[in-house]
C-alpha positions as YAML, in Angstrom:
chain: A
units: angstrom
residues:
- id: 1
  name: MET
  ca: [-15.89, -0.38, 98.11]
- id: 2
  name: TYR
  ca: [-18.07, -0.12, 95.34]
- id: 3
  name: GLU
  ca: [-19.42, 3.17, 96.54]
- id: 4
  name: ILE
  ca: [-16.35, 4.68, 95.79]
- id: 5
  name: ALA
  ca: [-15.16, 2.60, 92.56]
- id: 6
  name: ALA
  ca: [-18.09, 4.32, 90.96]
- id: 7
  name: GLY
  ca: [-16.95, 7.85, 91.89]
- id: 8
  name: ILE
  ca: [-13.81, 6.92, 90.80]
- id: 9
  name: VAL
  ca: [-15.64, 5.86, 87.87]
- id: 10
  name: ILE
  ca: [-17.61, 8.86, 86.98]
- id: 11
  name: CYS
  ca: [-15.14, 11.46, 88.55]
- id: 12
  name: ILE
  ca: [-13.31, 9.93, 84.67]
- id: 13
  name: LEU
  ca: [-16.64, 10.45, 83.14]
- id: 14
  name: ALA
  ca: [-17.39, 13.80, 84.22]
- id: 15
  name: VAL
  ca: [-13.20, 14.61, 83.13]
- id: 16
  name: LEU
  ca: [-13.56, 13.29, 79.72]
- id: 17
  name: ILE
  ca: [-15.97, 14.29, 79.22]
- id: 18
  name: PHE
  ca: [-14.94, 18.07, 80.13]
- id: 19
  name: GLU
  ca: [-11.81, 17.75, 78.99]
- id: 20
  name: TYR
  ca: [-12.43, 15.91, 75.59]
- id: 21
  name: ARG
  ca: [-14.13, 17.14, 71.86]
- id: 22
  name: ILE
  ca: [-15.13, 15.93, 68.68]
- id: 23
  name: LYS
  ca: [-13.47, 17.17, 65.99]
- id: 24
  name: LYS
  ca: [-15.31, 19.55, 63.00]
- id: 25
  name: PRO
  ca: [-15.04, 19.44, 59.55]
- id: 26
  name: GLY
  ca: [-12.65, 21.82, 57.99]
- id: 27
  name: GLN
  ca: [-10.78, 21.83, 61.70]
- id: 28
  name: ILE
  ca: [-6.87, 21.35, 62.80]
- id: 29
  name: VAL
  ca: [-5.95, 19.93, 65.95]
- id: 30
  name: LEU
  ca: [-2.74, 21.31, 66.03]
- id: 31
  name: PHE
  ca: [-0.58, 20.24, 69.20]
- id: 32
  name: GLU
  ca: [3.53, 20.93, 70.63]
- id: 33
  name: SER
  ca: [5.68, 17.47, 70.84]
- id: 34
  name: ASP
  ca: [9.63, 17.96, 71.20]
- id: 35
  name: GLY
  ca: [10.14, 21.52, 70.03]
- id: 36
  name: LYS
  ca: [7.39, 21.06, 66.41]
- id: 37
  name: VAL
  ca: [3.88, 22.58, 66.74]
- id: 38
  name: LYS
  ca: [2.23, 19.23, 64.59]
- id: 39
  name: HIS
  ca: [-1.40, 18.07, 64.16]
- id: 40
  name: ARG
  ca: [-3.64, 15.55, 65.26]
- id: 41
  name: THR
  ca: [-4.48, 12.78, 63.28]
- id: 42
  name: SER
  ca: [-7.94, 11.41, 64.92]
- id: 43
  name: ASN
  ca: [-10.99, 12.64, 65.46]
- id: 44
  name: LEU
  ca: [-10.91, 13.59, 69.31]
- id: 45
  name: TYR
  ca: [-8.89, 15.67, 70.84]
- id: 46
  name: ALA
  ca: [-7.84, 17.21, 74.18]
- id: 47
  name: ARG
  ca: [-9.47, 21.20, 74.42]
- id: 48
  name: HIS
  ca: [-6.43, 21.77, 76.88]
- id: 49
  name: PHE
  ca: [-4.14, 20.90, 75.38]
- id: 50
  name: SER
  ca: [-3.78, 21.66, 72.02]
- id: 51
  name: VAL
  ca: [-4.90, 24.28, 69.72]
- id: 52
  name: LEU
  ca: [-8.13, 24.51, 66.75]
- id: 53
  name: MET
  ca: [-7.24, 26.09, 63.31]
- id: 54
  name: GLN
  ca: [-9.89, 26.17, 60.08]
- id: 55
  name: ASN
  ca: [-8.68, 24.51, 57.39]
- id: 56
  name: LYS
  ca: [-9.23, 26.99, 55.08]
- id: 57
  name: THR
  ca: [-7.86, 28.50, 51.49]
- id: 58
  name: TYR
  ca: [-6.38, 32.37, 51.60]
- id: 59
  name: THR
  ca: [-7.07, 34.42, 48.33]
- id: 60
  name: ALA
  ca: [-5.77, 37.60, 47.87]
- id: 61
  name: VAL
  ca: [-5.54, 39.91, 45.02]
- id: 62
  name: SER
  ca: [-2.66, 42.92, 44.12]
- id: 63
  name: THR
  ca: [-1.77, 44.76, 41.39]
- id: 64
  name: VAL
  ca: [2.04, 45.39, 41.50]
- id: 65
  name: GLU
  ca: [4.03, 48.22, 39.35]
- id: 66
  name: ALA
  ca: [6.71, 47.77, 37.61]
- id: 67
  name: GLU
  ca: [9.26, 48.01, 34.87]
- id: 68
  name: THR
  ca: [10.37, 47.50, 32.33]
- id: 69
  name: LYS
  ca: [14.32, 47.03, 30.71]
- id: 70
  name: LYS
  ca: [13.32, 50.30, 29.09]
- id: 71
  name: LYS
  ca: [12.23, 51.90, 32.25]
- id: 72
  name: ILE
  ca: [8.02, 51.60, 29.87]
- id: 73
  name: SER
  ca: [6.11, 51.31, 33.33]
- id: 74
  name: LEU
  ca: [3.46, 48.86, 33.73]
- id: 75
  name: ASN
  ca: [0.48, 47.30, 35.83]
- id: 76
  name: VAL
  ca: [0.76, 43.67, 36.50]
- id: 77
  name: LYS
  ca: [-2.77, 42.02, 38.34]
- id: 78
  name: PHE
  ca: [-1.63, 38.45, 39.69]
- id: 79
  name: SER
  ca: [-3.71, 36.28, 42.31]
- id: 80
  name: VAL
  ca: [-2.73, 34.00, 44.53]
- id: 81
  name: THR
  ca: [-4.74, 31.01, 46.41]
- id: 82
  name: LEU
  ca: [-2.96, 30.26, 49.79]
- id: 83
  name: SER
  ca: [-4.20, 26.40, 51.55]
- id: 84
  name: PRO
  ca: [-2.55, 25.78, 54.54]
- id: 85
  name: SER
  ca: [0.18, 22.57, 54.47]
- id: 86
  name: LEU
  ca: [-0.40, 19.91, 56.69]
- id: 87
  name: GLU
  ca: [3.86, 18.44, 56.77]
- id: 88
  name: HIS
  ca: [5.35, 21.77, 57.03]
- id: 89
  name: ILE
  ca: [2.79, 22.82, 59.78]
- id: 90
  name: ASP
  ca: [5.01, 24.18, 62.67]
- id: 91
  name: LYS
  ca: [6.99, 26.61, 59.93]
- id: 92
  name: LEU
  ca: [3.34, 28.37, 59.25]
- id: 93
  name: ILE
  ca: [2.50, 28.33, 63.09]
- id: 94
  name: HIS
  ca: [6.07, 30.18, 63.64]
- id: 95
  name: ILE
  ca: [5.33, 32.78, 61.20]
- id: 96
  name: ALA
  ca: [2.37, 33.62, 61.71]
- id: 97
  name: GLY
  ca: [1.79, 32.88, 66.11]
- id: 98
  name: TRP
  ca: [-0.83, 30.78, 67.06]
- id: 99
  name: ALA
  ca: [-2.76, 33.61, 67.70]
- id: 100
  name: GLY
  ca: [-4.86, 35.86, 64.47]
- id: 101
  name: ASP
  ca: [-5.05, 33.94, 61.06]
- id: 102
  name: PRO
  ca: [-1.86, 31.98, 60.88]
- id: 103
  name: ILE
  ca: [-3.04, 31.87, 56.90]
- id: 104
  name: SER
  ca: [-4.13, 35.63, 55.99]
- id: 105
  name: ASP
  ca: [-0.45, 36.57, 57.91]
- id: 106
  name: ALA
  ca: [1.47, 34.22, 55.71]
- id: 107
  name: GLY
  ca: [-0.70, 34.58, 52.73]
- id: 108
  name: ASN
  ca: [0.56, 38.29, 53.10]
- id: 109
  name: GLU
  ca: [4.22, 37.74, 53.30]
- id: 110
  name: ILE
  ca: [3.83, 36.07, 50.15]
- id: 111
  name: ASP
  ca: [2.52, 38.32, 47.97]
- id: 112
  name: VAL
  ca: [5.09, 40.89, 49.11]
- id: 113
  name: MET
  ca: [7.76, 37.99, 48.20]
- id: 114
  name: LEU
  ca: [4.77, 37.83, 44.49]
- id: 115
  name: GLN
  ca: [5.99, 41.41, 43.59]
- id: 116
  name: GLY
  ca: [9.38, 41.39, 44.35]
- id: 117
  name: TYR
  ca: [9.71, 38.23, 41.82]
- id: 118
  name: ILE
  ca: [7.15, 40.07, 39.43]
- id: 119
  name: LYS
  ca: [9.13, 43.96, 39.53]
- id: 120
  name: GLU
  ca: [12.89, 40.99, 39.22]
- id: 121
  name: PHE
  ca: [10.94, 39.52, 36.55]
- id: 122
  name: ILE
  ca: [9.89, 42.51, 34.04]
- id: 123
  name: ASP
  ca: [13.17, 44.42, 34.75]
- id: 124
  name: THR
  ca: [15.07, 42.18, 33.21]
- id: 125
  name: GLN
  ca: [12.36, 42.25, 29.65]
- id: 126
  name: GLU
  ca: [11.90, 43.73, 26.94]
- id: 127
  name: LEU
  ca: [8.07, 45.05, 26.03]
- id: 128
  name: GLU
  ca: [7.55, 43.02, 23.29]
- id: 129
  name: ASP
  ca: [9.12, 39.27, 25.00]
- id: 130
  name: ILE
  ca: [6.72, 39.63, 27.91]
- id: 131
  name: ARG
  ca: [4.23, 37.14, 28.37]
- id: 132
  name: SER
  ca: [1.67, 35.50, 31.18]
- id: 133
  name: LYS
  ca: [2.75, 32.15, 30.79]
- id: 134
  name: HIS
  ca: [6.28, 32.82, 30.79]
- id: 135
  name: LEU
  ca: [5.41, 35.81, 33.84]
- id: 136
  name: SER
  ca: [3.48, 32.57, 35.76]
- id: 137
  name: GLU
  ca: [6.53, 29.82, 34.94]
- id: 138
  name: TYR
  ca: [9.41, 32.15, 36.47]
- id: 139
  name: LEU
  ca: [6.66, 32.45, 39.81]
- id: 140
  name: SER
  ca: [6.15, 28.87, 40.27]
- id: 141
  name: LYS
  ca: [10.13, 27.88, 40.14]
- id: 142
  name: LYS
  ca: [10.65, 30.85, 43.28]
- id: 143
  name: LEU
  ca: [8.15, 29.82, 45.18]
- id: 144
  name: ALA
  ca: [9.12, 25.45, 44.41]
- id: 145
  name: GLU
  ca: [9.95, 25.34, 48.27]
- id: 146
  name: VAL
  ca: [7.07, 27.88, 49.61]
- id: 147
  name: ASN
  ca: [5.91, 25.02, 51.97]
- id: 148
  name: GLN
  ca: [8.83, 24.20, 52.86]
- id: 149
  name: GLN
  ca: [9.67, 27.58, 53.62]
- id: 150
  name: PHE
  ca: [5.84, 29.17, 54.99]
- id: 151
  name: GLY
  ca: [3.59, 25.62, 55.54]
- id: 152
  name: VAL
  ca: [1.09, 26.39, 52.91]
- id: 153
  name: GLU
  ca: [0.59, 25.28, 49.54]
- id: 154
  name: ILE
  ca: [0.32, 26.74, 46.44]
- id: 155
  name: ILE
  ca: [-3.62, 26.01, 44.46]
- id: 156
  name: SER
  ca: [-3.08, 28.46, 42.06]
- id: 157
  name: LEU
  ca: [-1.50, 31.08, 41.12]
- id: 158
  name: THR
  ca: [-2.87, 32.92, 37.45]
- id: 159
  name: ILE
  ca: [-0.74, 36.58, 36.43]
- id: 160
  name: GLN
  ca: [-4.60, 38.14, 35.61]
- id: 161
  name: SER
  ca: [-3.63, 41.19, 33.22]
- id: 162
  name: ILE
  ca: [0.03, 42.83, 31.69]
- id: 163
  name: GLU
  ca: [-1.52, 46.67, 30.53]
- id: 164
  name: PRO
  ca: [1.36, 49.65, 30.55]
- id: 165
  name: THR
  ca: [0.96, 52.22, 32.41]
- id: 166
  name: ASP
  ca: [0.09, 54.79, 30.05]
- id: 167
  name: LYS
  ca: [-3.04, 54.18, 27.96]
- id: 168
  name: LYS
  ca: [-1.58, 55.48, 24.98]
- id: 169
  name: ILE
  ca: [1.34, 52.78, 24.70]
- id: 170
  name: SER
  ca: [-1.84, 50.38, 25.94]
- id: 171
  name: GLU
  ca: [-3.45, 50.84, 22.57]
- id: 172
  name: ALA
  ca: [-0.76, 50.81, 20.97]
- id: 173
  name: ILE
  ca: [0.07, 47.64, 21.77]
- id: 174
  name: ARG
  ca: [-3.40, 46.59, 21.12]
- id: 175
  name: GLN
  ca: [-3.58, 47.79, 17.49]
- id: 176
  name: LYS
  ca: [-0.41, 45.50, 17.30]
- id: 177
  name: GLU
  ca: [-1.44, 42.71, 18.71]
- id: 178
  name: VAL
  ca: [-4.76, 43.04, 16.88]
- id: 179
  name: THR
  ca: [-2.23, 43.25, 14.10]
- id: 180
  name: ARG
  ca: [-0.51, 40.37, 14.80]
- id: 181
  name: ILE
  ca: [-3.46, 38.07, 15.11]
- id: 182
  name: MET
  ca: [-5.13, 39.27, 11.60]
- id: 183
  name: GLU
  ca: [-1.25, 38.71, 10.34]
- id: 184
  name: GLU
  ca: [-1.43, 35.46, 11.34]
- id: 185
  name: THR
  ca: [-5.35, 34.40, 10.87]
- id: 186
  name: GLU
  ca: [-3.65, 35.24, 7.00]
- id: 187
  name: ARG
  ca: [-0.99, 32.70, 7.22]
- id: 188
  name: MET
  ca: [-3.25, 30.43, 8.30]
- id: 189
  name: ASN
  ca: [-5.69, 30.37, 5.90]
- id: 190
  name: GLN
  ca: [-3.07, 31.23, 2.48]
- id: 191
  name: ALA
  ca: [-1.15, 27.76, 4.59]
- id: 192
  name: ALA
  ca: [-4.57, 25.59, 4.22]
- id: 193
  name: ARG
  ca: [-5.06, 27.06, 0.95]
- id: 194
  name: ILE
  ca: [-1.88, 25.62, 0.20]
- id: 195
  name: ASN
  ca: [-2.09, 23.08, 1.75]
- id: 196
  name: THR
  ca: [-5.70, 21.87, 0.18]
- id: 197
  name: ALA
  ca: [-4.08, 22.87, -3.54]
- id: 198
  name: GLN
  ca: [-1.82, 20.48, -2.84]
- id: 199
  name: VAL
  ca: [-4.06, 17.60, -1.46]
- id: 200
  name: LYS
  ca: [-6.38, 18.56, -4.56]
- id: 201
  name: LEU
  ca: [-2.54, 18.73, -6.73]
- id: 202
  name: HIS
  ca: [-1.46, 15.25, -5.40]
- id: 203
  name: ALA
  ca: [-5.16, 13.70, -5.75]
- id: 204
  name: ASP
  ca: [-5.06, 14.89, -9.76]
- id: 205
  name: GLU
  ca: [-2.11, 13.36, -9.83]
- id: 206
  name: GLU
  ca: [-3.96, 10.19, -8.49]
- id: 207
  name: ILE
  ca: [-6.23, 10.27, -10.85]
- id: 208
  name: LEU
  ca: [-4.51, 10.49, -13.98]
- id: 209
  name: LYS
  ca: [-2.20, 7.41, -12.15]
- id: 210
  name: ALA
  ca: [-4.48, 5.72, -11.76]
- id: 211
  name: GLU
  ca: [-5.91, 6.14, -16.20]
- id: 212
  name: HIS
  ca: [-2.87, 6.32, -17.77]
- id: 213
  name: GLU
  ca: [-2.95, 2.63, -15.57]
- id: 214
  name: LEU
  ca: [-6.41, 1.95, -16.74]
- id: 215
  name: SER
  ca: [-5.45, 3.06, -20.33]
- id: 216
  name: LEU
  ca: [-2.05, 0.80, -20.59]
- id: 217
  name: LYS
  ca: [-4.18, -1.95, -18.87]
- id: 218
  name: LYS
  ca: [-6.41, -1.72, -22.10]
- id: 219
  name: LEU
  ca: [-3.84, -1.52, -24.63]
- id: 220
  name: GLN
  ca: [-2.96, -4.62, -22.99]
- id: 221
  name: LEU
  ca: [-6.19, -6.12, -23.07]
- id: 222
  name: LYS
  ca: [-5.96, -5.28, -26.80]
- id: 223
  name: GLU
  ca: [-3.32, -6.47, -28.16]
- id: 224
  name: ALA
  ca: [-4.50, -9.38, -25.89]
- id: 225
  name: LEU
  ca: [-6.90, -10.02, -27.99]
- id: 226
  name: ALA
  ca: [-5.56, -9.03, -31.17]
- id: 227
  name: GLY
  ca: [-2.90, -12.05, -30.69]
- id: 228
  name: LYS
  ca: [-5.53, -14.33, -29.79]
- id: 229
  name: GLU
  ca: [-7.81, -13.40, -32.96]
- id: 230
  name: ALA
  ca: [-4.63, -13.59, -36.01]
- id: 231
  name: ALA
  ca: [-4.14, -16.97, -34.26]
- id: 232
  name: LEU
  ca: [-7.48, -17.73, -34.54]
- id: 233
  name: GLU
  ca: [-6.93, -16.74, -38.65]
- id: 234
  name: LEU
  ca: [-3.85, -18.13, -38.64]
- id: 235
  name: MET
  ca: [-5.72, -21.97, -37.63]
- id: 236
  name: LYS
  ca: [-8.82, -21.06, -40.25]
- id: 237
  name: LEU
  ca: [-6.35, -20.17, -42.73]
- id: 238
  name: ASN
  ca: [-3.90, -23.27, -41.98]
- id: 239
  name: GLU
  ca: [-7.33, -25.82, -41.77]
- id: 240
  name: GLN
  ca: [-9.11, -24.28, -44.88]
- id: 241
  name: MET
  ca: [-5.04, -24.85, -46.51]
- id: 242
  name: LYS
  ca: [-4.67, -28.27, -45.22]
- id: 243
  name: ARG
  ca: [-9.18, -28.50, -46.92]
- id: 244
  name: ASP
  ca: [-7.50, -27.24, -50.48]
- id: 245
  name: LYS
  ca: [-4.39, -29.44, -50.28]
- id: 246
  name: ILE
  ca: [-7.03, -32.77, -49.85]
- id: 247
  name: ARG
  ca: [-9.70, -31.31, -52.22]
- id: 248
  name: LEU
  ca: [-5.83, -30.94, -54.56]
- id: 249
  name: ALA
  ca: [-5.56, -34.37, -53.90]
- id: 250
  name: ILE
  ca: [-8.54, -35.94, -54.28]
- id: 251
  name: GLU
  ca: [-8.90, -34.26, -58.03]
- id: 252
  name: LYS
  ca: [-5.75, -35.24, -59.07]
- id: 253
  name: GLU
  ca: [-7.01, -39.09, -57.86]
- id: 254
  name: GLU
  ca: [-9.60, -38.62, -60.07]
- id: 255
  name: MET
  ca: [-7.50, -36.97, -62.92]
- id: 256
  name: SER
  ca: [-6.18, -40.04, -62.45]
- id: 257
  name: ILE
  ca: [-8.79, -42.38, -62.52]
- id: 258
  name: LEU
  ca: [-10.72, -40.84, -65.23]
- id: 259
  name: GLN
  ca: [-7.25, -40.73, -67.70]
- id: 260
  name: ASP
  ca: [-6.83, -44.70, -67.19]
- id: 261
  name: ASN
  ca: [-10.60, -45.44, -66.76]
- id: 262
  name: PRO
  ca: [-12.99, -43.36, -69.73]
- id: 263
  name: GLU
  ca: [-15.66, -45.14, -68.41]
- id: 264
  name: VAL
  ca: [-16.03, -44.05, -65.08]
- id: 265
  name: LEU
  ca: [-17.52, -40.98, -66.32]
- id: 266
  name: LEU
  ca: [-20.96, -42.74, -67.81]
- id: 267
  name: LEU
  ca: [-21.28, -43.63, -64.36]
- id: 268
  name: SER
  ca: [-21.58, -39.83, -63.06]
- id: 269
  name: PRO
  ca: [-25.44, -38.79, -63.30]
- id: 270
  name: GLN
  ca: [-25.40, -36.74, -65.90]
- id: 271
  name: ILE
  ca: [-24.37, -39.54, -68.11]
- id: 272
  name: ALA
  ca: [-27.20, -41.60, -67.27]
- id: 273
  name: ARG
  ca: [-29.95, -39.15, -67.88]
- id: 274
  name: LEU
  ca: [-28.44, -38.00, -71.35]
- id: 275
  name: ALA
  ca: [-28.41, -41.57, -72.48]
- id: 276
  name: GLU
  ca: [-32.01, -42.17, -71.50]
- id: 277
  name: ALA
  ca: [-33.09, -38.97, -73.25]
- id: 278
  name: SER
  ca: [-31.62, -40.32, -75.85]
- id: 279
  name: GLN
  ca: [-33.19, -43.29, -75.83]
- id: 280
  name: ASN
  ca: [-36.70, -42.51, -75.40]
- id: 281
  name: MET
  ca: [-36.84, -39.53, -77.68]
- id: 282
  name: LYS
  ca: [-34.94, -39.72, -81.35]
- id: 283
  name: ASN
  ca: [-35.73, -36.72, -82.50]
- id: 284
  name: ALA
  ca: [-35.49, -34.43, -79.29]
- id: 285
  name: LYS
  ca: [-32.82, -32.57, -77.90]
- id: 286
  name: THR
  ca: [-31.42, -33.19, -74.39]
- id: 287
  name: VAL
  ca: [-30.17, -30.32, -72.66]
- id: 288
  name: VAL
  ca: [-28.07, -31.58, -70.46]
- id: 289
  name: SER
  ca: [-26.74, -29.13, -67.51]
- id: 290
  name: LEU
  ca: [-22.60, -29.14, -66.58]
- id: 291
  name: GLY
  ca: [-23.32, -26.95, -64.32]
- id: 292
  name: ASP
  ca: [-22.13, -29.43, -61.22]
- id: 293
  name: PHE
  ca: [-18.28, -28.80, -62.88]
- id: 294
  name: THR
  ca: [-17.53, -25.62, -63.22]
- id: 295
  name: GLY
  ca: [-14.13, -24.52, -63.66]
- id: 296
  name: SER
  ca: [-11.19, -25.05, -66.05]
- id: 297
  name: SER
  ca: [-10.21, -28.05, -64.79]
- id: 298
  name: LYS
  ca: [-9.08, -30.58, -66.87]
- id: 299
  name: VAL
  ca: [-11.90, -33.51, -66.08]
- id: 300
  name: VAL
  ca: [-14.45, -31.41, -66.60]
- id: 301
  name: GLU
  ca: [-12.47, -30.75, -70.62]
- id: 302
  name: THR
  ca: [-12.26, -34.87, -70.87]
- id: 303
  name: LEU
  ca: [-16.11, -34.86, -69.84]
- id: 304
  name: ARG
  ca: [-16.91, -32.77, -72.57]
- id: 305
  name: ASP
  ca: [-15.01, -34.57, -74.83]
- id: 306
  name: PHE
  ca: [-16.45, -37.34, -73.91]
- id: 307
  name: ILE
  ca: [-20.31, -36.47, -73.97]
- id: 308
  name: SER
  ca: [-19.50, -34.62, -77.96]
- id: 309
  name: ASN
  ca: [-18.52, -38.11, -78.65]
- id: 310
  name: ILE
  ca: [-21.48, -40.29, -77.39]
- id: 311
  name: PHE
  ca: [-23.36, -37.14, -79.36]
- id: 312
  name: HIS
  ca: [-21.75, -37.71, -82.88]
- id: 313
  name: THR
  ca: [-22.31, -41.38, -82.58]
- id: 314
  name: VAL
  ca: [-25.89, -41.06, -81.44]
- id: 315
  name: GLY
  ca: [-26.49, -38.48, -83.97]
- id: 316
  name: GLU
  ca: [-24.55, -40.49, -86.83]
- id: 317
  name: LYS
  ca: [-27.01, -43.57, -85.64]
- id: 318
  name: LYS
  ca: [-30.07, -41.69, -86.55]
- id: 319
  name: LYS
  ca: [-28.80, -40.52, -90.03]
- id: 320
  name: ASP
  ca: [-28.35, -44.04, -90.70]
- id: 321
  name: ALA
  ca: [-31.58, -45.85, -89.36]
...
């Protein structure tokens, strides 16, 4: 019993080892189910119930001759790179079959389609209007659903060159392009110069504006300073007028006192020195300076008259003696 079970296990293991394989990197394992071709996602597959396909890219470089709207012949060189689309792998197998190289067969058909699309596009364009960018955009739109139709994905589509077949036309186009580039460069330089001049003009205007504002501020400060100085001078003048009024009031008060009481003059230092000199030296001539009483005020005149009377009285006494 155990020998039979062991034999069955050994047979199963032998079948598994003989039938199943491990998928290698870069391989696509295909199988058919319900009339559709699918790919296995697991790494283990049964080799007699599966078909292997290399998951590789295909690149085609082709040159097609096309005529413009005015019948000028052009050579368009382009390249396209494709890879299998796992989502639509059944379309690729239906087109190319199980045998051979499906991605290459699909690439050949797409290459033929691209040549037709390029001729279709150039046939409606003027020579001056044809641009590689515009042609690439047109082809990309035409091949937008190529993955659903052929089961491939377009990795890149590049227009390598578009040149007239006639060398003279090609040279004329080159010269025209050189001229256009030079004109464009000159326009850019001119625009840069204009922009620089505008920036400089704007900077000069800002500087002048700032200088004008600074001058106005200086003038305002000077006016404020002049106002303060004038106010200070006015204060000084008012103080001087107040002092003059006080001095005038004092002089008036003194004049009034002297007029009412002339004997008060005897209390002044000048009169005291005069009296002392007249008593000590009989024949001396005492000079009393009245420098302290300058001016022509009434006080000075009264003082002079009083001193003259004193000298006159003293002189008479000396004569009598």
